[in-house]
C-alpha positions as CSV (number, residue, x, y, z in Angstrom):
1,X,62.3,204.1,157.9
2,X,59.6,204.6,160.7
3,X,62.2,204.3,163.4
4,X,64.8,205.9,161.6
5,X,63.1,209.1,161.2
6,X,62.5,209.0,164.4
7,X,65.8,208.4,166.5
8,X,68.2,209.0,163.2
9,X,67.0,211.6,161.0
10,X,66.6,209.7,158.4
11,X,66.0,212.9,156.0
12,X,68.9,214.3,157.5
13,X,71.2,211.8,156.6
14,X,70.1,212.1,153.1
15,X,70.8,215.7,153.0
16,X,74.2,214.9,154.4
17,X,74.7,212.2,151.4
18,X,73.4,215.2,149.0
19,X,75.4,217.9,150.6
20,X,78.4,215.1,149.6
21,X,77.5,215.1,146.1
22,X,77.3,218.7,145.5
23,X,81.0,219.5,147.2
24,X,82.3,216.8,145.0
25,X,80.5,217.2,141.3
26,X,79.0,220.8,142.2
27,X,75.6,219.9,141.3
28,X,73.2,221.6,142.2
29,X,70.7,219.7,145.6
30,X,67.9,218.4,142.7
31,X,70.5,216.6,140.8
32,X,72.4,215.7,144.2
33,X,68.9,213.5,145.4
34,X,68.4,212.6,141.2
35,X,72.0,211.0,141.1
36,X,71.4,209.2,144.8
37,X,68.4,207.4,143.5
38,X,69.8,206.4,140.2
39,X,72.9,205.1,141.9
40,X,70.9,203.1,144.1
41,X,69.0,201.5,141.1
42,X,71.9,201.0,138.8
43,X,73.8,199.2,142.3
44,X,70.5,197.0,143.3
45,X,70.2,199.4,146.5
46,X,67.5,201.3,148.6
47,X,68.2,204.6,148.5
48,X,69.4,205.1,152.9
49,X,71.5,202.0,151.5
50,X,73.0,204.9,148.9
51,X,73.0,207.6,151.4
52,X,75.6,204.8,154.1
53,X,77.8,204.1,151.4
54,X,78.2,207.9,150.1
55,X,78.6,208.9,153.8
56,X,80.8,205.9,154.5
57,X,83.4,207.4,152.2
58,X,84.0,210.2,153.4
59,X,88.1,210.9,155.0
60,X,88.4,210.6,158.6
61,X,88.2,213.5,160.7
62,X,92.3,214.2,161.0
63,X,91.5,215.3,157.3
64,X,88.1,216.7,156.8
65,X,88.9,220.5,156.2
66,X,89.3,223.1,159.0
67,X,86.2,224.3,161.0
68,X,84.5,220.5,160.8
69,X,83.4,220.3,164.4
70,X,85.8,216.7,165.2
71,X,83.1,213.3,165.6
72,X,82.6,212.6,169.4
73,X,83.8,208.1,167.9
74,X,87.2,207.6,167.6
75,X,88.1,204.3,165.7
76,X,90.6,202.3,168.4
77,X,93.8,200.4,167.8
78,X,92.2,196.7,166.9
79,X,90.1,198.7,163.8
80,X,86.6,197.7,166.2
81,X,84.1,200.0,166.4
82,X,82.0,200.5,169.9
83,X,78.3,201.7,170.4
84,X,78.6,205.3,172.2
85,X,76.1,205.0,175.3
86,X,74.0,208.2,173.1
87,X,74.0,210.0,169.9
88,X,72.1,209.8,166.5
89,X,75.4,211.2,164.4
90,X,77.1,208.1,166.4
91,X,74.7,205.3,165.5
92,X,74.8,207.1,162.2
93,X,78.4,206.6,161.3
94,X,78.0,203.4,162.8
95,X,75.0,201.9,160.6
96,X,77.3,203.6,157.3
97,X,80.1,201.3,158.1
98,X,78.0,198.4,158.7
99,X,75.8,199.4,155.7
100,X,78.8,199.8,153.3
101,X,79.8,196.0,154.0
102,X,76.7,194.8,153.4
103,X,76.9,196.5,149.9
104,X,79.4,193.8,149.0
105,X,77.9,190.5,151.0
106,X,76.2,188.3,147.6
107,X,74.3,185.8,149.7
108,X,72.3,185.4,153.6
109,X,75.5,183.3,154.5
110,X,77.6,186.3,153.8
111,X,75.2,188.7,155.5
112,X,75.0,187.2,158.6
113,X,78.9,186.6,158.7
114,X,79.2,190.4,157.7
115,X,76.3,191.1,161.0
116,X,78.7,189.0,163.0
117,X,81.3,191.0,162.1
118,X,80.3,194.5,163.3
119,X,78.1,192.9,166.4
120,X,80.6,190.9,167.7
121,X,82.5,194.2,168.9
122,X,79.8,196.8,169.1
123,X,77.0,194.1,170.7
124,X,78.7,191.4,172.0
125,X,77.5,189.0,169.8
126,X,78.6,185.2,169.2
127,X,76.6,183.9,166.5
128,X,74.0,185.9,164.0
129,X,70.8,184.0,162.8
130,X,68.8,183.9,160.2
131,X,64.9,182.5,159.5
132,X,62.8,182.9,156.7
133,X,59.6,182.3,157.0
134,X,58.0,179.6,154.7
135,X,54.4,179.8,152.9
136,X,53.0,177.0,155.9
137,X,54.2,179.6,158.8
138,X,57.5,177.2,159.0
139,X,60.4,179.1,159.8
140,X,63.9,178.0,157.2
141,X,67.5,179.2,158.2
142,X,68.7,180.9,155.7
143,X,71.5,182.1,156.8
144,X,73.9,181.8,160.3
145,X,77.5,182.8,161.7
146,X,79.6,181.6,164.5
147,X,77.5,178.1,165.0
148,X,78.8,174.6,163.1
149,X,77.3,173.2,160.8
150,X,75.9,170.4,162.5
151,X,73.8,172.3,165.0
152,X,72.9,174.3,161.9
153,X,71.8,171.3,159.9
154,X,69.4,170.1,163.3
155,X,67.7,173.7,163.6
156,X,67.4,174.4,159.8
157,X,63.7,173.9,159.7
158,X,61.5,175.0,162.6
159,X,58.0,173.8,162.9
160,X,55.2,176.6,163.1
161,X,54.7,176.2,167.0
162,X,53.7,179.1,169.1
163,X,56.7,178.7,171.2
164,X,59.5,179.7,168.7
165,X,61.1,183.0,170.0
166,X,61.9,184.1,166.1
167,X,58.8,183.6,165.1
168,X,56.5,185.5,167.7
169,X,59.3,188.3,166.7
170,X,57.7,188.1,163.3
171,X,53.9,187.5,164.0
172,X,54.1,190.2,166.7
173,X,56.3,192.3,164.3
174,X,57.8,193.3,167.5
175,X,61.7,192.2,169.2
176,X,61.9,189.7,171.9
177,X,64.4,190.5,174.2
178,X,65.1,186.7,175.9
179,X,67.5,188.1,178.8
180,X,66.6,185.3,181.7
181,X,67.7,181.3,180.5
182,X,65.2,180.3,183.2
183,X,62.2,182.2,182.4
184,X,62.9,182.3,178.8
185,X,63.0,178.3,178.9
186,X,59.3,177.8,180.1
187,X,58.2,180.3,177.2
188,X,59.8,179.9,174.4
189,X,62.4,176.7,172.7
190,X,65.4,177.8,172.4
191,X,67.6,177.0,169.7
192,X,71.3,174.9,171.2
193,X,70.4,173.7,174.5
194,X,71.3,173.6,177.2
195,X,70.4,177.7,176.8
196,X,73.4,178.6,179.3
197,X,75.3,178.5,176.1
198,X,73.9,181.9,175.1
199,X,72.3,182.8,177.8
200,X,71.0,186.1,176.7
201,X,69.6,186.6,173.2
202,X,67.3,188.4,170.7
203,X,65.1,188.0,168.2
204,X,64.0,191.1,165.8
205,X,61.5,190.9,162.6
206,X,63.2,192.2,159.3
207,X,60.6,194.7,157.8
208,X,59.8,194.2,154.6
209,X,56.6,196.4,153.2
210,X,53.6,195.6,155.7
211,X,55.1,192.6,156.8
212,X,58.0,190.9,158.3
213,X,59.3,187.2,156.6
214,X,62.8,187.3,158.6
215,X,63.9,187.0,161.8
216,X,67.5,188.3,163.1
217,X,68.6,186.0,165.7
218,X,72.0,187.7,168.1
219,X,72.8,185.4,170.5
220,X,75.8,186.5,173.1
221,X,77.2,184.3,175.8
222,X,77.4,187.1,178.3
223,X,74.3,186.4,180.0
224,X,73.6,190.9,181.0
225,X,70.9,192.2,179.9
226,X,71.0,194.0,176.2
227,X,71.5,198.1,176.8
228,X,69.6,200.9,175.5
229,X,72.2,201.7,172.5
230,X,73.0,198.4,171.9
231,X,69.1,197.5,171.3
232,X,68.4,201.2,169.2
233,X,71.5,199.6,167.1
234,X,70.0,196.0,166.9
235,X,66.7,197.9,165.5
236,X,68.5,200.1,162.7
237,X,70.4,197.0,161.6
238,X,67.2,195.1,161.4
239,X,65.8,197.4,159.1
240,X,69.3,198.1,157.4
241,X,69.1,194.1,156.0
242,X,65.9,194.9,154.4
243,X,66.8,196.3,151.5
244,X,69.8,193.7,151.1
245,X,67.5,190.4,151.9
246,X,64.7,192.7,149.1
247,X,68.4,192.9,147.0
248,X,69.1,189.0,147.0
249,X,65.2,188.0,145.6
250,X,65.9,190.4,142.6
251,X,69.5,189.3,142.1
252,X,68.3,185.3,141.8
253,X,64.7,186.3,139.6
254,X,67.1,188.1,137.0
255,X,69.3,185.5,137.5
256,X,66.8,183.1,136.4
257,X,65.2,185.1,134.2
258,X,68.4,186.0,132.4
259,X,71.9,183.9,131.9
260,X,69.4,180.8,133.6
261,X,66.3,181.1,131.5
262,X,67.2,179.3,128.8
263,X,68.5,176.8,131.2
264,X,65.4,176.4,133.5
265,X,63.2,176.2,130.7
266,X,64.8,173.4,128.8
267,X,65.0,171.4,132.1
268,X,61.1,172.2,132.8
269,X,60.6,170.1,130.5
270,X,63.7,167.5,130.8
271,X,62.3,164.4,133.1
272,X,64.8,162.7,136.0
273,X,66.5,164.8,138.7
274,X,69.1,167.9,136.9
275,X,69.8,171.4,137.9
276,X,72.6,173.8,137.0
277,X,75.1,175.4,140.0
278,X,76.8,178.8,139.2
279,X,80.3,178.6,141.1
280,X,80.7,181.2,144.4
281,X,84.1,182.2,144.5
282,X,86.5,184.0,146.9
283,X,88.6,186.9,146.0
284,X,91.2,184.3,145.4
285,X,89.1,182.8,142.8
286,X,88.3,179.2,144.8
287,X,85.5,178.0,144.7
288,X,83.5,178.5,148.2
289,X,79.9,177.1,147.4
290,X,77.4,176.4,144.9
291,X,74.7,178.3,144.2
292,X,71.2,176.5,142.7
293,X,70.6,178.4,139.5
294,X,67.8,175.5,138.2
295,X,66.2,172.5,138.7
296,X,63.8,170.0,136.5
297,X,60.3,169.6,138.3
298,X,61.2,165.6,139.2
299,X,64.4,166.7,141.3
300,X,64.3,165.5,144.7
301,X,66.9,165.9,147.4
302,X,67.7,164.0,150.5
303,X,65.1,166.3,152.4
304,X,62.3,166.1,150.2
305,X,62.4,169.5,148.2
306,X,61.2,169.4,145.0
307,X,62.0,171.7,141.7
308,X,61.7,175.3,142.5
309,X,61.8,174.9,146.0
310,X,66.2,173.8,145.6
311,X,66.4,177.0,143.5
312,X,68.7,179.9,144.9
313,X,69.6,177.8,148.0
314,X,73.9,177.2,148.2
315,X,74.8,173.5,148.5
316,X,77.0,174.1,151.6
317,X,73.5,175.6,153.5
318,X,72.0,173.3,152.6
319,X,73.6,169.9,152.1
320,X,77.6,170.3,154.4
321,X,78.2,167.3,155.0
322,X,79.3,167.2,151.1
323,X,82.8,169.8,151.5
324,X,85.2,167.5,151.3
325,X,83.8,164.5,149.8
326,X,85.3,162.7,146.7
327,X,82.3,164.2,145.0
328,X,82.7,167.5,146.0
329,X,86.5,166.8,144.6
330,X,85.2,165.7,141.3
331,X,83.3,168.8,140.3
332,X,85.8,170.9,141.6
333,X,87.9,168.6,138.5
334,X,85.0,169.4,136.7
335,X,85.8,172.5,136.5
336,X,89.5,172.8,136.0
337,X,90.0,170.2,133.4
338,X,85.5,170.6,131.4
339,X,86.0,166.6,131.3
340,X,82.9,165.4,133.0
341,X,83.1,164.3,136.2
342,X,81.0,160.5,136.3
343,X,81.4,159.6,140.6
344,X,80.7,155.9,142.3
345,X,77.7,155.5,144.4
346,X,77.9,157.0,147.7
347,X,75.4,157.2,151.0
348,X,74.6,160.6,152.1
349,X,73.7,160.7,155.5
350,X,72.6,164.1,157.4
351,X,70.6,164.7,160.5
352,X,67.6,167.2,160.5
353,X,65.8,167.7,163.3
354,X,67.6,164.9,165.5
355,X,66.2,162.4,162.6
356,X,68.9,160.7,160.9
357,X,68.7,160.8,156.7
358,X,70.3,158.2,154.4
359,X,69.8,158.2,150.9
360,X,72.4,156.5,148.1
361,X,73.2,158.5,144.8
362,X,75.2,158.1,141.9
363,X,76.1,161.2,140.5
364,X,77.2,163.2,137.0
365,X,78.1,166.7,136.8
366,X,79.2,168.3,133.6
367,X,80.4,171.7,132.6
368,X,78.3,174.1,131.2
369,X,79.4,177.9,130.2
370,X,80.4,179.0,134.0
371,X,78.4,176.2,135.8
372,X,77.6,173.0,136.2
373,X,74.9,170.5,135.1
374,X,74.4,167.7,137.0
375,X,72.2,164.9,137.2
376,X,71.8,162.6,139.8
377,X,70.0,159.0,140.5
378,X,68.6,157.9,143.5
379,X,68.6,154.4,143.9
380,X,65.7,152.6,145.1
381,X,65.4,149.1,147.3
382,X,66.3,147.1,143.7
383,X,69.0,148.8,142.5
384,X,70.8,148.4,145.4
385,X,70.3,145.1,145.7
386,X,71.9,144.9,142.0
387,X,74.9,147.0,143.6
388,X,75.0,144.5,145.5
389,X,75.0,141.7,144.0
390,X,77.4,143.1,141.4
391,X,79.7,144.0,144.4
392,X,79.9,139.8,145.9
393,X,80.6,138.4,142.9
394,X,83.2,140.9,142.4
395,X,85.2,140.6,145.9
396,X,84.0,136.6,145.6
397,X,85.3,136.5,142.0
398,X,83.1,134.8,140.6
399,X,80.1,134.7,137.9
400,X,77.1,133.2,137.2
401,X,76.0,131.3,134.3
402,X,72.9,130.2,132.8
403,X,72.0,127.4,130.3
404,X,68.1,127.2,128.5
405,X,68.4,123.0,127.2
406,X,65.2,124.4,125.5
407,X,65.9,127.9,123.7
408,X,69.1,127.7,123.4
409,X,69.4,131.1,125.6
410,X,72.9,131.3,127.2
411,X,73.0,134.2,130.1
412,X,76.5,135.2,131.7
413,X,77.0,137.7,134.4
414,X,80.0,140.5,133.6
415,X,82.5,138.5,136.2
416,X,82.4,135.3,134.7
417,X,84.2,136.5,131.5
418,X,87.0,137.9,133.4
419,X,86.6,134.4,135.5
420,X,86.7,132.7,132.5
421,X,89.8,135.3,130.9
422,X,87.0,136.0,127.9
423,X,86.1,139.3,126.7
424,X,82.8,140.2,126.9
425,X,82.4,140.6,122.9
426,X,83.1,137.1,122.7
427,X,79.5,134.9,122.9
428,X,79.2,132.6,125.6
429,X,80.1,129.6,125.4
430,X,77.5,126.4,125.6
431,X,77.4,124.2,128.1
432,X,79.2,121.3,127.1
433,X,81.6,123.2,124.7
434,X,82.9,124.7,128.3
435,X,85.6,121.4,128.8
436,X,87.2,123.3,125.6
437,X,88.5,125.3,127.8
438,X,90.3,123.9,130.7
439,X,93.6,122.7,130.3
440,X,93.8,118.4,128.4
441,X,94.3,117.0,132.2
442,X,91.2,118.2,133.5
443,X,88.6,118.4,130.6
444,X,87.9,114.2,130.7
445,X,86.3,115.2,134.7
446,X,84.5,118.4,133.4
447,X,83.2,116.7,130.7
448,X,81.5,113.8,132.5
449,X,80.2,115.7,135.2
450,X,78.3,118.0,132.4
451,X,77.4,115.1,131.3
452,X,75.8,113.6,134.5
453,X,74.3,116.9,135.0
454,X,72.4,116.6,131.4
455,X,71.7,113.7,131.5
456,X,70.1,112.8,134.9
457,X,69.9,116.0,136.3
458,X,73.3,115.6,139.0
459,X,74.7,118.8,140.3
460,X,78.1,118.7,140.3
461,X,81.3,120.4,142.2
462,X,84.5,120.6,139.9
463,X,87.5,122.2,139.7
464,X,89.6,122.9,136.5
465,X,92.6,125.1,135.4
466,X,92.3,127.4,132.2
467,X,95.0,128.9,130.8
468,X,95.1,132.7,130.3
469,X,96.9,135.2,128.9
470,X,98.1,135.8,132.9
471,X,98.8,132.2,133.2
472,X,97.7,129.3,134.4
473,X,93.9,129.7,136.6
474,X,92.1,127.2,139.3
475,X,88.7,127.3,138.4
476,X,85.9,125.7,140.3
477,X,82.6,124.9,138.3
478,X,79.6,124.5,141.0
479,X,76.2,123.6,138.7
480,X,72.2,122.2,139.3
481,X,69.6,121.1,136.3
482,X,66.1,122.7,136.5
483,X,63.8,119.3,135.1
484,X,60.5,119.1,133.3
485,X,57.7,117.0,134.9
486,X,59.1,114.0,133.2
487,X,63.1,114.7,134.6
488,X,64.5,115.7,131.1
489,X,66.4,118.1,132.2
490,X,66.0,121.8,130.4
491,X,68.1,124.7,132.0
492,X,71.3,124.8,134.1
493,X,72.1,127.3,136.3
494,X,75.6,127.7,138.2
495,X,78.7,129.7,138.8
496,X,82.7,129.4,138.4
497,X,84.7,130.9,141.0
498,X,88.8,131.8,140.8
499,X,90.3,130.2,143.4
500,X,94.2,130.8,142.0
501,X,95.2,133.1,145.2
502,X,93.5,130.2,147.9
503,X,95.3,127.4,146.1
504,X,98.5,129.0,145.2
505,X,98.5,129.6,149.1
506,X,97.6,126.3,149.5
507,X,101.0,125.3,147.0
508,X,103.0,127.6,148.5
509,X,102.4,126.0,152.3
510,X,102.3,122.4,151.1
511,X,106.1,123.1,149.7
512,X,106.8,125.1,152.6
513,X,106.1,122.2,154.9
514,X,108.1,119.9,153.1
515,X,111.3,122.2,153.3
516,X,110.5,122.2,156.9
517,X,110.1,118.4,157.2
518,X,113.3,118.0,155.0
519,X,115.4,120.7,157.1
520,X,113.5,119.5,160.5
521,X,115.5,116.3,159.4
522,X,118.9,117.9,158.3
523,X,119.4,119.1,161.7
524,X,117.6,115.8,163.6
525,X,120.5,114.4,162.1
526,X,123.1,117.0,163.1
527,X,122.3,117.0,166.3
528,X,122.4,112.9,166.6
529,X,126.2,113.1,165.6
530,X,126.9,115.8,167.4
531,X,126.0,113.6,170.4
532,X,128.0,111.0,169.6
533,X,131.1,112.7,168.9
534,X,131.0,114.6,172.1
535,X,130.2,111.3,173.8
536,X,133.1,110.1,172.2
537,X,135.4,112.9,172.9
538,X,133.9,113.2,176.5
539,X,133.8,109.7,178.6
540,X,131.8,110.1,181.7
541,X,133.2,108.3,184.3
542,X,130.1,106.4,187.0
543,X,131.4,108.9,190.2
544,X,134.0,111.1,191.2
545,X,137.8,110.4,191.1
546,X,141.3,111.6,193.0
547,X,143.7,113.0,191.2
548,X,146.7,115.1,192.2
549,X,146.0,114.1,195.8
550,X,142.7,116.5,195.2
551,X,139.2,114.8,194.4
552,X,137.6,115.8,191.2
553,X,134.0,116.2,190.3
554,X,132.3,117.0,186.6
555,X,129.2,117.9,185.5
556,X,128.4,118.2,182.0
557,X,124.6,119.0,181.3
558,X,123.1,119.7,177.7
559,X,121.0,122.2,176.7
560,X,116.8,121.2,176.9
561,X,115.8,123.1,173.8
562,X,117.0,123.5,170.4
563,X,118.4,120.4,167.7
564,X,122.6,121.5,168.2
565,X,124.8,120.7,170.5
566,X,127.3,123.0,171.9
567,X,130.9,123.2,172.2
568,X,131.1,123.3,175.9
569,X,134.3,120.7,177.1
570,X,136.5,119.6,179.9
571,X,139.9,118.0,180.2
572,X,141.4,116.5,183.5
573,X,144.0,114.1,183.4
574,X,147.4,113.9,185.3
575,X,150.8,114.7,183.6
576,X,154.3,112.4,183.3
577,X,155.6,114.6,186.0
578,X,153.3,113.6,188.8
579,X,151.2,117.2,188.0
580,X,148.1,117.4,187.1
581,X,146.4,119.5,184.1
582,X,142.1,121.3,184.4
583,X,140.5,122.4,181.4
584,X,137.6,124.1,180.5
585,X,136.5,125.7,178.0
586,X,133.5,127.1,176.1
587,X,133.1,127.5,171.7
588,X,131.2,129.5,169.8
589,X,128.5,127.9,168.1
590,X,126.8,124.6,168.0
591,X,126.6,122.0,165.8
592,X,128.9,119.6,163.9
593,X,131.4,122.5,163.8
594,X,131.6,123.2,167.0
595,X,132.1,119.9,168.2
596,X,135.1,119.6,166.2
597,X,136.4,122.6,166.7
598,X,136.4,121.4,170.0
599,X,137.6,118.4,169.4
600,X,141.4,121.1,168.4
601,X,142.0,122.8,171.2
602,X,140.8,120.0,173.6
603,X,143.5,117.7,171.9
604,X,146.2,120.3,171.3
605,X,146.3,121.6,174.8
606,X,146.9,117.9,176.3
607,X,149.6,117.3,173.8
608,X,151.3,121.0,174.4
609,X,150.6,120.6,178.0
610,X,152.3,117.4,177.7
611,X,155.2,118.3,176.4
612,X,156.0,121.0,178.6
613,X,154.8,123.7,177.7
614,X,153.3,126.9,180.0
615,X,149.7,127.9,180.5
616,X,150.5,131.1,178.6
617,X,152.3,129.5,176.1
618,X,149.9,127.1,174.9
619,X,146.8,129.9,174.7
620,X,148.5,131.5,172.3
621,X,149.5,128.5,170.0
622,X,145.3,127.2,170.2
623,X,144.7,131.5,169.5
624,X,147.2,130.9,166.4
625,X,145.2,127.8,165.7
626,X,141.5,129.3,165.3
627,X,142.9,131.8,163.5
628,X,144.5,129.4,160.8
629,X,141.3,126.6,161.4
630,X,138.8,126.6,158.2
631,X,136.5,129.3,160.0
632,X,138.6,131.9,161.0
633,X,135.8,133.8,162.5
634,X,135.3,131.1,165.0
635,X,136.1,131.7,168.6
636,X,136.3,130.0,172.0
637,X,136.8,131.1,175.7
638,X,139.1,129.0,178.0
639,X,140.8,128.5,181.8
640,X,143.4,126.4,182.2
641,X,146.1,124.7,184.9
642,X,148.2,123.7,186.1
643,X,148.6,121.7,189.3
644,X,151.8,120.8,190.9
645,X,151.1,118.5,194.1
646,X,154.3,119.1,195.6
647,X,154.0,122.8,196.0
648,X,150.2,122.8,196.2
649,X,150.2,125.6,193.5
650,X,147.6,125.6,190.7
651,X,149.4,128.1,188.1
652,X,146.5,128.8,185.7
653,X,145.6,131.4,182.5
654,X,142.3,132.2,181.3
655,X,141.3,133.7,177.5
656,X,138.2,135.3,177.9
657,X,136.7,133.3,180.8
658,X,134.8,133.4,183.7
659,X,136.4,133.8,186.8
660,X,137.4,130.9,188.9
661,X,135.3,130.7,192.1
662,X,136.9,130.0,195.1
663,X,135.4,128.7,198.9
664,X,137.6,128.9,201.9
665,X,136.7,128.6,205.2
666,X,133.4,129.3,204.5
667,X,134.3,131.9,202.2
668,X,133.6,132.4,198.6
669,X,134.7,134.6,196.4
670,X,136.1,135.0,193.0
671,X,139.2,134.8,191.5
672,X,140.8,137.8,190.0
673,X,141.4,136.9,186.4
674,X,144.9,137.0,184.9
675,X,145.2,139.3,181.5
676,X,143.9,137.5,177.7
677,X,141.3,137.7,175.8
678,X,138.8,135.2,173.8
679,X,140.8,132.8,171.2
680,X,140.7,134.1,167.7
681,X,139.7,138.0,168.4
682,X,143.4,138.6,167.8
683,X,147.0,138.0,166.3
684,X,148.8,139.0,168.9
685,X,147.1,138.8,171.8
686,X,148.8,139.3,175.5
687,X,148.4,136.3,177.8
688,X,149.3,136.1,181.6
689,X,149.4,133.2,184.9
690,X,149.0,133.6,188.3
691,X,149.1,131.5,190.7
692,X,147.0,129.9,193.5
693,X,147.8,127.9,196.6
694,X,145.5,125.4,198.0
695,X,145.0,125.0,201.5
696,X,143.5,121.8,203.1
697,X,139.7,121.7,202.5
698,X,139.2,124.1,199.4
699,X,136.9,124.1,196.9
700,X,137.6,125.7,193.7
701,X,135.2,125.4,190.6
702,X,135.3,126.3,186.8
703,X,132.9,126.3,184.6
704,X,131.2,127.4,181.2
705,X,128.8,130.5,181.1
706,X,125.5,128.6,180.6
707,X,126.0,127.9,184.5
708,X,125.1,131.6,185.7
709,X,123.4,133.1,182.3
710,X,119.5,133.8,182.5
711,X,117.7,135.7,179.9
712,X,116.6,138.7,180.8
713,X,119.7,138.7,183.7
714,X,122.6,140.3,183.7
715,X,126.0,138.6,184.3
716,X,127.0,140.3,186.8
717,X,123.3,139.5,188.5
718,X,124.6,135.6,187.4
719,X,127.9,135.0,189.3
720,X,126.1,136.8,192.6
721,X,123.1,134.7,192.4
722,X,126.1,131.4,192.0
723,X,127.5,132.9,194.7
724,X,124.7,132.5,197.2
725,X,124.3,129.1,196.5
726,X,128.0,128.2,196.5
727,X,127.3,129.6,200.2
728,X,124.0,127.4,200.6
729,X,125.6,123.8,199.6
730,X,129.4,124.5,199.1
731,X,129.7,123.1,202.7
732,X,129.4,119.2,204.0
733,X,129.4,116.4,202.0
734,X,131.0,115.9,198.5
735,X,127.0,115.0,196.9
736,X,126.6,118.9,197.5
737,X,127.5,119.7,193.5
738,X,124.0,118.2,193.1
739,X,122.1,120.1,194.9
740,X,124.1,123.0,193.3
741,X,123.1,122.3,189.8
742,X,119.4,122.0,191.3
743,X,119.4,125.4,192.6
744,X,120.9,126.8,189.5
745,X,119.5,125.0,186.7
746,X,116.0,125.6,188.0
747,X,114.7,126.7,184.7
748,X,114.7,125.5,181.4
749,X,118.8,125.8,179.7
750,X,119.1,127.7,176.9
751,X,123.1,126.8,176.5
752,X,125.4,123.5,177.8
753,X,126.6,123.6,181.1
754,X,130.3,122.4,182.4
755,X,131.7,122.6,185.7
756,X,134.6,121.2,187.4
757,X,134.5,120.6,190.8
758,X,138.4,120.9,192.3
759,X,138.4,120.0,196.2
760,X,141.5,119.9,198.2
761,X,140.9,117.6,201.1
762,X,140.9,117.9,204.9
763,X,143.7,117.4,206.8
764,X,143.5,113.9,207.7
765,X,141.4,113.1,204.9
766,X,143.6,112.3,202.7
767,X,144.6,108.9,204.2
768,X,141.1,108.0,204.4
769,X,140.7,108.1,200.4
770,X,144.2,106.7,199.6
771,X,141.5,103.7,198.7
772,X,139.8,105.6,196.1
773,X,142.9,107.2,195.3
774,X,144.8,103.7,194.5
775,X,141.5,102.8,192.2
776,X,141.2,105.6,190.3
777,X,145.1,105.8,189.4
778,X,144.5,104.9,186.6
779,X,142.0,105.7,185.4
780,X,143.3,110.0,186.1
781,X,145.8,108.9,183.3
782,X,143.0,109.6,181.2
783,X,140.3,112.4,180.8
784,X,138.0,112.0,183.6
785,X,134.4,113.4,182.6
786,X,131.6,113.8,186.2
787,X,128.3,113.0,186.3
788,X,126.0,113.6,183.5
789,X,122.0,115.9,184.5
């Protein structure tokens, strides 16, 4: 009040407020003064606060009566107010607006936030802290804004050391302006290191009679010093907060003496830990926090505060980590529904002064009037061990049991009843009657094991089954005996465990293995049958043969992986008019069905060409055959050619097959395919034919896709790889097919490979090879096949 009297003319402020009331109500000066006093008492405010509130209700300058001097300070567009460089009238107006808002705050935490809202634009404040001096000269953080909850928890309590600026301000009664971080760090313990976070700080005592017990801290991210006008504003704000803080104490005492007085009297007489919480609601009605109104003397929180020390504190200010947790949600639900909340034991963890605080609690919250009566139990080590034992039994689905054979006392854990399919209302069974629960075929071994345990103290581990409402359960009973000095069994300890999930999994695994072995046997038998059929249909000669003046070599290599045999096939036969037929095909799929379809196509093609059908006509009839087969979804690719040795012309057609590869005079190229789609894909396909005139030294390769396909590689890349391999191994002696296959099939084969290598001898070589041709003329009348792998 002395500072405001000197700098802001307090008496003038009071007279101005009285004038407002006189103008509005027509009262005399004495009546106006009495009205101000009465309003201050009714609103639990100081006279100065009531003056600021009255002056803050004045209309803005443009609405004041004519003749009134305009205010020097105008409100900017964003609604904030900036402190003018000088002038007590302008300072009074700013304080009036702050005082008007302070009247509406209800807690120190709200007070700090309100101050930050005003001091942020006025004095570049970034954080506001309120520390209260405790009886032992330490400091307690009662309100904060602009800092996170973690930092607030770490700096909630400050010990009574001399290097604390807030405590220095309280003890000296003068503000402390910290504007040089390097020098201030040597003088004081700075809150929120690193200190560069807030390079300028101010700590001001909030006066309360002759002494100050609350320190107001203003922290700024700007490193500039506090201007004189800013210092005057902060001093005035500190004095303005004094009345509001006293009002908090009065409100708290009034609440305890009023609505919570009876509850406090009852709690004072009760043992244990209990508190009464009053919900603090926002304007929307949502619960933002709780205030502790009453507490039992034996109540102790995680920080060691007891009884009345907890009264008046807010939950989130003291225990910020409970926000959003199941305990918080349970209290809200109890308030809304009126049904008490009983929570599971939980571990509360917090950090105070960089020291972790951990405790385990069970909490119950019951509605009481408009608040909550909260009781809790802090578990000691014995309680935690018992809880852990119960958790182990529940998670392991086992329960312990003991039988005293002398006193006939029987003790079962709760989980034992659940495992045996009994309810706690039923009496526990004698040890000798346990086999009555087992299925008949399991009762004998269990009875024998129990008898041996009782007579000879032999421990046992016996599996057995019981019939429950949920079906047959697979159990395990493990027991041991305690004996007297003469060896007589006097007590039995053991446990029973439910092994149904494990046993069910074992049985399912055995059944799966049995099914896999059966399936594997079927597949192996199918492969053996398909392989025998394939070898019977495709005989493999031991060496190359001559056919219609051409040298023919065939390679057939089955896939290295899998249990199925593919549908790749070939034909190379002499026709009645001395022409030759060459066919390479591939049936989709594997196994016996693919081999059977291959046999149909192979023999049908031979028969139709032998009886004079053209290659395109043969393909059309083979397509019809597939469409009307047992499995109409079967498809196949095919390349077929008829060679006229007199004209040295190969007339050929294809059905969705890869193009033949021609090697002529060192040049390697793929033949242009005539039109034709794969067999079995259309009811009206169109097939075209083409002619190739063979020259001496030509080499023609007909092959299936297993030769060029490779995992992760495109088909075009595989065809390019085949062309490169033929350039390398396509010239020279006739044994180059083996080298070609070795190069192309270096990796594991995923499909069967069939290659028909047709060569036109060089000029003059035919006479040399005549003997071979005569020798194989008879063999050429049947199918010929090349070497196996």
